[in-house]
N, C-alpha and C positions, 0 to 999 in steps of 0.2 A: 313422593318417590324419591329415592337416592341415587345417583350414578356415580360409581367407583372406577376409577382408572388408576393402574400403575403408573408411576412416573419417577423421575429423577430428579435430584436436587444437585444443585452445583458442587456441594461438598460431596456427592456421593451415597448420601444416606438415603436409604431406599424407603419411600414411605408412600402414603395411598394420599390421592387427592381426591377428597369428597365434595361434592355438592350438595346440600341438604336443603330444600326448599320447602314453603306450605303447598296446601292442596290447589292453590290457582296455577301452580305450574304443569299440573295434568293438564288443565283445559290449555293451556299455551302449546303443550306440547301436543295435542289434539287439531290446534288450529295449524301447525306446522305441517304435520306428517302430509306429504302427498307422494305418489309412486314416482320412481325417476322415470326421464324419459327413455322408451325402449330402445336398445342398442341399434335394433334394424328398422327404425322409423326413417322417414322418407327424410325429414328434418337432419336428421344425423348423417346419412349417405350423403346428402348434397354437400352438407359440411365438409365431409372428408374430400369428396371431387374436389371441392373448390380451393381445399388447402394445396391439392397435388397439382391443380391447375396455375397455381399463381405462385409468387416467390416465396419463399420459406417465411415464416413469422416467429416461432420462436425455436429453429435449432434443431440437429440433430435429433431423431429417434428411432427405435426400431420399426416406426410403422410405417415408413416411407421407403419408398426406393433408393438403394444405396448411392445412386447418382446423385440425389438430391443432398445426401448427407456430405458427400463430397465436397460439394459445393462451400461447405462452412469451415472448409479445410482453409480457403483464399482468405486475404486480407478482407478487414471491415469494408463493404460497399452500402453506398447509401442508397437507395431506390427513392424513385417519386415519378413526376409527370412534369412535362413542360409542352405548353400547347399544345394540349390533349395526347402528347405521346411519352411514351414511358423511356425513361432516362435512369442510368445511373453513374455512380461517382465513386472512385474509387479514395477516402479519405486520405492516403500518403500522397495523392497527385493534388489534391484540394489544397493541402498545407504542409509546405516543406517541415513544417515541426512534428508532423505525423510520422513522417519518414525517419527524422531524426531528434527524438524528444529528449533534446537536453537543455530544456528552458530551466528546470530547478534540481536540486540535489534529487529529489525522487522521481525525475522525470517528468512532472506535471508542468502544465503552465499557470501561473497565476492570471485569474481576470476579474474584474469587477464583478461583486455579487449582482448589481443592476444589471449588467451587461449580459451577464450569463441567464437573467430570469427574462431579460429582452427575447433573445435569439432562442432559447427555450420555448417561450411563448409562442413564437414564429413557429419553430418547427412543428409544436403540437398540432396548430392549423392545419398545417398541410396534411392532416389525415382528414381534414373535415369538419372539425369539432367548431363549434360556434365559441361567441365570446366567453359566454358564463361557463360553458362544458370545459373551455380550455384553461380558464382561470383556476378551475377545481384540479383539474388533473396537474396543473403547474404547482399549485398550492402542496398539495400529496407529497410531489415528486421532489420540491425543494426541503419539505420537511426533512426528508430522509439524505439528500444532497449535502445540507448546511452541518448534519450531524456525523458524515463520514460512514452511510450506510449505503451500501450498493443498490439499494431499492429505488435509487432516484434517476436521474437524466438518462442514463443507459438504457431505460425502456425506451426511449424514444428514437435513437438512431440503431437500436435492433427491432423495431417493429413492434415491441412488445405493447403500444397501446393502440395498434391497428384496429379498428372497428370493423367489424363484418359487414360486408355489401349491403347485407338485408337487415341491417341493426335498427331497432326501433329505441324510443324511450323507454327506460325502467317504469314498470307499473306495478300496483298493488293488485296481487290476484287473490290474496286471503286477510282480512284482518279481523280481530278480536280487540275488546278494551286494552288488554296486557301485551297483544303480539302482532305481527304481521308477515305476511311472506311476500317478498317482492320477486316478480319475474323480470330478469335484467334485458330480457329482450334482445339478447347477444350485443347489447352494449357494454361500455367498459365497465370494469370491476369497479374503479375508483368511483365512478358517479353512481353505482348501484351501493355500495357499500356506504358512501355518504350520504344517502339518501336513507339508507337504513338505520344510520347512527343519528339522525336527526328526529327519526320516526320514534326510535327507542327512549332518545332522551325526553321527547315530549310525553311519552306513554307513562316512564318514572317520575316525571314533574307531577303528572296527575293523580296516577294511580301507584306510586311508588316502586312500580317495577315495569318493565318493557323487555322484549324480545322481540328481535326483528330477524328473519333470514333472507337471504338472497340467493337466487338460482341463475343458471342460462346467462351466464357472462362469459365472455369469451377473452378478456385479459386481465392482467393482473391488477389487485387492489391497491400495492404498493404498502409502504410501512403500516403496519397496524396501530404503531405509537402514535400516529396520528390523529387516528379516530378516537382511541381510548383517551388520549390528552384533551381532544376537543370537549368531551365527556367530563373529564374530573376537574379541568375549569369553570363548570356548570355546577360543580360541588357534588357530583355523582360517581360511583363506583362503574367503571366498565370491565367488561371481558370481552374481548373478541376473538374467533378463529376463522381460519380461511384454508378454504382448500385449493389445491394447485394440480396441474397434470403431473404425469409420472415421470418425476425427475428424481427421486429416492428411493434406495435400496432398504427393505426392511432390513435388521439386524441378521447375519448370518447366510443372508442372499446375493446376488449379483443383479436380481431384477428390478429395475425401477418400478414401484407400484405405488407409492405416496408421492405425494407432493411434499414441497417445502414446509407446508404445513404451520404456519408460525400461529404463534399465540399472544395478545396484546393485553396488558391488565393498566387500568388507568386509576391510581387512588388519590383523591383529594387529602390535600394537606393544609395547614394554616400559611404556607408561601407556595412552592411550585407543586405542581403535581409530581408524584411518583409514578415513572411508567416504566412499565414491561415491556419490551417488544422482542422477542427470541422466535427464533425458526425451531423447529423440531430436527431439522437438517443441519449437517456441520456446516454448511456452505450455500449460499444462494445460489439460484440458477442464473441470476443475474450477474452474481458475481463470476460465474465463468465466463460468460460472455464479455464482462469488463476485462478479465484475465486474457481471453483471446486476444480482444481489441490492443492492448497493452504489449502483448506480447511477452508476458511474465510467465512465472510459474505459481501453480497455485500451493499454497501451504500444503504441508504433508500430512497423509492419512485423513482428507476431508473426501476423496473422490475415488470409484475404482474406473478401470476400462472396461471394455467389452468383455474380457477374460473373467472378471472379479478381482483384479491385482489391481494392488493401491497404485495411484496415479498422479503425479504433479503435471502432466500436460492437459491443459483444458480442453483441446480438440479431441484427447483420448476419452475424456469423461463427457463430453459432449456426442461422441459419432458411437453409439451407442453402449455407452457406460452408464454410471450412476453416482450420485452423492450420497453420502454415508449419512446414517442419522447422527445428531449432535455429538453423543456420548460414546459411540460405537458400541452401543450394548443394548439388550434387550429392553431395558428402562426407557431411554429414549425412542425406540421403537414402539413400546406400547403407547407412549404419549402422542406419538405421531398419530398411531391407528384411531385413538379416541377423538383427535381434531378431525380426521378422516370421516368417522361415523357423525361426528355432529356438526360439523360445517360440510358434511356432502350426503350422507344418506339422510339426514332428518330433514333436510330443508330439500330434498328432492332433486340434487345436484347430480350427475353423470358419478359413477361408480366402477365402471368400465370403460377403458379407452377414453378418457377423459380428454386426451389432448386431441384427439380428432374429433369426439362429439362437441368441443366448446361450451361445456355447461356446468360451471364451477360454482361452487357453494361458498357462503360466509353467513356468519352468525356471530349477533352483538346482543350482548344481554346488559341492560343498566339497572342499577339498582341505586334507590335512595337510600343514604345512610340512615335516615329519619325511621325505615322500617322497623329497625332493632334498637331504637333510643335516639339519644341525641345527637344529633351531626357533629355541633361542637367539641361534645365528649369525644365523640369518633377521632376526628382529627386530633385534638389532644392526645388520644391512646397510640395514634400512630406516629406524631410527634415524639413520643418516647422511644417506641422501637426503634424509630430510626435513629433517634441520639444514641440509643445503646448499640446499634449497629456500626455507626460512626465512631463511636468512641474506644470498640473491641480493641484490645491490646494485638499490633499485629506480631507476626511471627518474625523472627530474626531475620534482618534484610528486606522485610517488607515494608510495601509502600502503603498510603493511605486507601481505604477501604472508598469505593465509587458507590453509590446507591443506584438503582435502577434507574439510565436514562440521563444520570448526572455528567459522565463524561461527554455524551453528546451534546448535551445543552453548554457545557464549556466550548466545547468546539464551534458549535451554532453560533454563540456568543461573539466568540473570536473573531469568526469571519463577517458577521454584520458590523461589527464595530469597525473593522479595518477596510469593509467593502472589499475585500479580496476573499478567493477563493481558488483552490489548485484544482484545475481538472486535467484528465488524461489527454493528452494532444491529439491523438484519433481521434477521440469522442468530443471534443472540442470541434475539429474539422468536420466531422459529420453533422453536427448542430447546426453550424454556420452554413453548411452545405442546404442543408434542409429549411433553414431560415431565409436563406436568399431565395428559394423555390417559392415563398409564400407571396403570393400576388395579391391579398385580398385588402390591403390598408396597412396602415400602421399600427404599431404595438400598441397594446393595451395597458402597458406598464410604462409608467414613467412618463415623460413629455412624450413622448413617440407617438401618443395617441391622437396630439392636437396637431392643428394645422402650425405651420412655421411660424407665422406672426407670434403665436400663442407661446409656442415653445421657446422663444426668443427670450418671453418676458418671463417664464416660469421654468428656469430651469431645475431637471430632476435632482441635480447633485446639491445640494447645500450644506453651509458648514453646523455642526450642533451649538448654537450659540445659546449660552445661557440665559442670555438678555431679548433673544428674539428679535434681532436685529431686521428689520425688513429689507436691509442691503444686505450685501456679500462685505464682512469684515476684513480689514486688510491687514494681515500679519506682516507688519513690516518689520521682520527681524531676519538676522543671518543665520540664530543658530536656536535651537531647542533643548531644553532641560529633558533628561532622561530619569526615567524611574530609579534605577540602581547602577552601578559602575559596570555591571555586565550584562543589562538589560537595555533593549531599545525601544523606544515608543514610535510611532508612525512616522514622524519626522523628526531630522537631527539635525539638519544642515540646507540652507534655502536651496543652494545649487542643486541638491538631490530629491527636493521636493517641497513644497511650499501649500498650506492650505488653500490659500488664494490661487494660486495657480490651477492647485488641482481641480477646486471647481469651475475653471476657464476650460481647462482641458478637457473635462466630463462632458462639458457642455458642447464642446466643439465635436469631439468624438459621436456624439449621438446625432448631431445635427449632420454629420458626414456620413453617419451610418458605418461608424468605424469600430473595430476592437478598443484602441485608444489613441489619444491625440497629444501633441507636445508643442509646447509654446517655446518659441525662441525669441531672441533679442531684436530679429529682425529677418524679413524672408529670405535674403542672401544667407544669414547665418542658417537657416532651416535647408536652404536647398545646398549649400557646402556641406552640411552633415549629410546629406542623400549622397552626395557624389564620394563620401567616404566608404559607402558601401561598394564602391568598382576599385577595382586592384590594378596594380599596376601590369600592363602588356595587355587590359582589357579595352572595349570601345564604349563609348557614350556615342550614341546616334541623337540628335535635337533637328530642332527646325531651321528654316534659315530668316525666319521674322518672330524674333524672340526680344523679350526684354533686356536694354541694354547693360544691365546688372549681371544676367545670367548670362549674355554674350560675354563680357568681359571675365566672369568665372570660368567658364569654358574654354576663353581663349587665351587667356594669360596666366590662369593658377592651375588648373586640373593639369594641363600637359606636363605641368614641371615634376608630376607623381609618376610620369610614365603610361599617362592614360591618352588612349586617342581619343580623339573628338570628332564627329562627323556631322557636317551641317547637311540637310537636305529639304527638298519643298515637301514638308510635311503635309500637304494634301494631295501629293501623288503618290498612292499606295505602293504602285509598283518600285518607286524611286525610294523608299522607306523599305519595303520588303528587300530589295536590293543592298541596303545599307545595313540592315540587321546580319552582322555575319555570328559565326559561331562561338567568336570571343567577345560579342557585345553582351553586357551584363546589364546595362541601363539604357532607357528610351526617357528622354525629356520634352514633356507636351505644353502647350497653351493652346487652349481653344474657348474663345477667340483668341488671335494671336494679337501680338503688341508692337507695333500700333496699327499693323494694315487690317486686323480683325478678320483672318482667315478662319476657316473652321475646319478643326481637325477632325478627322473620325477616330473617335478614341477608341470604341469597342473594337474595331478592326485592327488598329495597329496593337492592341493591347494582346489581341489573341495573335496577330505576328510574333512578338514580342515574345510572347509565353512559349510559343512553339520554339523558341531557340533558347527558354531558359532566362530571358532577361525581364528586368523589373521595368514597370513604369510609372514613371512620376507626370503628374499633370500639375501645372501653376493654375490654379481655378482662381485667381485674385481677382479677375473680372467679373464671373458669374458669382462667386462666393455659393455656399451651399443653399442660398435663397433660390436660386434659379438653376444649378446645377450640382450634381454629386458625381463625381468623376469615379468613386469607387463603385457605384452600381453599374457604370458603364465597362468594368472591369481593369481599371487603372489599379495597381498596389498601394500607390500613396499620392495625398490629394494634399498640395501646399496651396494655404489662402494667406496671403498677406494681412496681418490684422492692423499694419497702418491705414489701408484702405477701407474698404466698407464697415469690416468688425468693429474699428474706432470711430471711424466718420468724421472725425474732427481734426485731423492733421494732428494730435498731439500724442500720439504713439508711434514707436517702431516696434513691430514686430511680427514674427511668421509662425504659421500653424502648420504642423505635419501631421496627417492622419492617415492610418492605416489597419487593415483587416487582419492580417496575418501575426498571430501573437509572437512567435519567432522572429518576424521582422519587426514589430514593436520594441520588444526586449531589445535588439541590436541599437534602435533608435534611442532608445531611453540611455544605453551604456554611452553612445557617444555625446548625447546632450548632456550628463552628467560628468563624462568624462574630459570634455571640451569646457563645460562651463558655460554654453551659449544660452541658457534658459532665461526668460522674460522674467525681469524683477517684477516683486510684489505689487508695487504700484500701478506699473503700467497694464498688469494682469486685472486690475480691478478698475480701471479705466476701460479695458478692452469688455470686461463684462457688463459694464455700463453701456457700453456702446452698442454691444449685441441687443439689448432691451428696443432699441429703437431702428436696429438694422433693417428690417423687411419695411416698415414705413417710408425708412429713407429711400429705401432703393426702389421703392414702387414710384415714389414720387420722382426721383432721379431717372427712372426709366421712362417715365410720360414725357418728361422734359426732353430727354434724348430723343425720343420718337419725334417730336413736334420739330427738333432743332434738324434733325435728321432730313426730315421734309420738307422745310424751308429751305436747306442749302440744296438740297436736290432739286430744286426749282431756279435756284439762282444762276443768271448766267455766269458770275465769274468763276463757279465752282464745276469741276470737270469730274467728279466722281465721287460719290458717298461711298465708305465703307461703315456699315453698322449691322450687326448681326442679325440674323432672321428678317431682314426687310425683303419685302418682294421685287424679285428683279435681281438680287445680288447673287453671286456665285455660293452654293453650296448651302441656301436658306433652308431647305426642308431638313438637310442633314443636321444643321442647327436645332431645329423646333422636335426632331427624334432624340436628340439627348438633352436639351435644355428645355425648362420652362419660361423663361423670359429672354429678353433681348439685353439687358443691362444698358447702362448709362455712359458708356464709353464709345466713342465714335471718331472718325478721321476723315478727313477730305484731302482733295488736291485741287490747285487751282491752276497749275500750270505755269505758274510765274511766280519765284521767290519772292520777289517785290511785293506781290498782293498779298500773299501770306505771312509775310511780316508785319506790313502794315495791318492787317486786319489784327494781328496776334499784339500787336504793340496798342491799338486805338481803342481796343475794348474796353470799358470801363468795370463791368461786373465780374467779368472772367480774370482770376488771379493767373499771371503769366508763372506758372512753375510746374515742374515737375511734378509727379505721382497722380493719384487719382482717388474718386472715393469719398470725397470731400463733401460736406454739406454745402459749401461754397463752390461754383462754377470755376472750372480751371481751363486752361489754354496755354498750349505749347508747341513748340516746332522740334518734335522729337530728333530729328537729327543734328540739329544744336544744341539738344537738353539732354533728354535721359537717354539717347542712341548715339550722344555724339562721341562717344570711347569707341564705336565702331567705325575702323577708317573709312574714309569718302569711296574709296574705289570697291571695298565691301557691300557697304551700303547699295551701291550703284549695281552691283552684281547681284543683288538679292531683291532687286527692283523697291528700294526704298527711296523714295524722291527726295529732294532736298525741300520742296515748296509743300511737302506732308503736313498737315496742322491736326492735331490732336485735342478733342474738346472731354472732358469729363462734365458731366452734367450735373449741376446741383439742386437744391430745391427752393431757389427762387422763383417769382412769379414767371412763366413762361413766356408771357408778354414782353415783361422787361426783358428776358436775354433775348428774344428774337430783334428787338427793336435795338437792341445793344449791337448785337451783329450786324445788323440792317446798316447802321451808322456807319461803323467800321468799313464795312464791303463798300459803301457809298463813297467815303472818302477814299478808299483804295482807289476806286475807279475813276476818280476825277485827278490822281496823280499819276497813276499808270497809265489810266486809259482802257481801251480794249485788251483783251486777253491775248498775249504775245507767247513766241516761243521761247522757251526756257533758254539762258546763257551761262557760261561757264563761271561758276562763283567759288571755285577753289580756294584760291588766294584768298577771299574773304573768310570762307569756311576755315580755314587753317590757324586764322587769327581767333575766330569764335571759339574754337574747341580748346585750346586752351583755358581759356575764361569759364567756360561751362565745365570743364573737369574739376577745376578749381573748386566750383560753386558746388558740383555734386560732392567732392570728398567732403567739404563742410556740412552739408546738409546729409549725411549720413547715407544716400540713397544712390 
């Protein structure tokens, strides 16, 4: 039999579309024909009641009470659950960029493709999909997103992939040699159509033809181009159709009856497949949602309001209005009708009240070109036709002719080549909010699927090296050549970007759970950039036990810019709350603090700061992402010194800033580039090398530090030991709530500065120096070294005693380290005797401070 339908050609030439096949097709039709689910069935009624009882899934329509429709006039809200309770987030509250999307000329935010995949996968899993299912959904949606098709990730934040509570797994309910009918069991349309595509392809390979339909799915199938391209890549021809709920009005009416009803056709060629993917509607439903989310107008003449008048307001189109057919004529309307019948009626999907019944249909036919002769000759004839189309003379002022799918493929290739894609800020914020809710484990994409030690050795971001070097190449260059005088490649000047630095920054971003990371020439250079985020007349709140370099920056540099700095006991939440005034824009934390190892409640302080609109930066150098991730605790920026554990060998000075908010990342990058504080390529390479062994080193160093702490705690000359998380120490429980390890830095007091000085001087294996995180064990008197720039009276007021000794445990044999400390303590006891009260050493200290400051200046620390 033949089926004829009137359609429309892009050139507006009317023609008939005829599908003529042999006798087996009658058998196929017979195998697919099933009665639609009765409209008054219990299942349909239950589905309708469930829709009214829970948050909306697909937006306004005439079947729901007006109260529900009005909800969709509000800004995008992302809904989910946390600890078993329903929660919702306003995207504009979650991300400043959402309220003021000014991150690019088009209002979008550029993010790495890898990052977008990662957060989208996490967000998909919040709907209950397992790893394999989530990977399929991601694959389908990223196909569209990378090509600029609005059938992409907007489906995640608008709940367009939310599976029904009683969803099962798609199952084959009827099958013949050439055909099959799949019951989607209320599962995702993408999963059902993916299965149908695979079945139809296998049948075509075996018998020359395969036809598979699906019904009873409750979510979109996504871009049909994805499925037909998969088939065409196998050398087969594919024709796919999809039915969807009532969003589109037949020509000449104002009532939505049709779905967007897309058609996909995939044709194999001698190179890339030719893929047609077009809706029979003038606009997609998810395009309306995307426009509303972004707050932008629709193109003219694509939608109608509830009265049937043309509108560019997405809200009016969604609230009782409709989308028009693609050519605004009866031709497009007739084509939509044919899809409605073949992808709906033929497969037994709902044909009335489709939105409420949630039984939508799809149909895919796969044909082996060998059925009509030589497949190779067919591809040659296709190439001839394509060549004629591409070579056709353009009209005056016309541009190149694009074949179906060609423009989208170019867009995709550009995104993948640059590893960058622009995303609407509200959409990005919604994805990040959903991704943050996912508690099921690490991402299945990239390095995040592995444990930290593996992540460090196998970075996700690698340089496309033609020689396949097993180590990251060093691009030790200041400049990069450009394609032409008016076009630019990915890199032009190393201050602005360098491939080696990009690898380090990408790996640190993923280790920290950040949107982006930025490598600076030192930790202080990184923190100095953070202070640039604060304006004249505003306030910075910080602790009273902080790294000496940070104290110097905040006490002697920042105030010169008209910025107020307030130091408080950061472990006292009431004191912190009182200090965070309305003009506070930045809170700077450490946890543990340096050098007293106090524990800061990062989550609680972040909440206090955010309530006043302030940013929170955490110096995470002591823990590093191996043991603690401040961004997961609510901080806005994490700073990790590359000089310390990242490099691990004291041969690099560097600092890494990591942040999640894209707008904040843009600001940090601007400052990094404008002020020229980026880390050089060779130091980046050393840091990348150091990352590979960071977990191994830190675990060994931590075990050594634990044993040293136990030894010192039992020694009579030691009056107190400060080691994070150690039983009996203040806030040990708090530390273990936000960190997975204790680290390798500890401090202790002896009650006698002479004992401390002898101990530090007479150890043999411990290097006397500032800094920490080295493979070599280090020892110091912070008040005379790293914190010497803090005046003695200020140190005294802050409870930082002169006899405090700080140890950074290395990777040496622990028995040797303990023996070394023991002999030094024995010598101190012989010289000083029993512990005695401290005396005033201010005069001696004044002499030492000048020398230590000289040393610090020379060491750049």
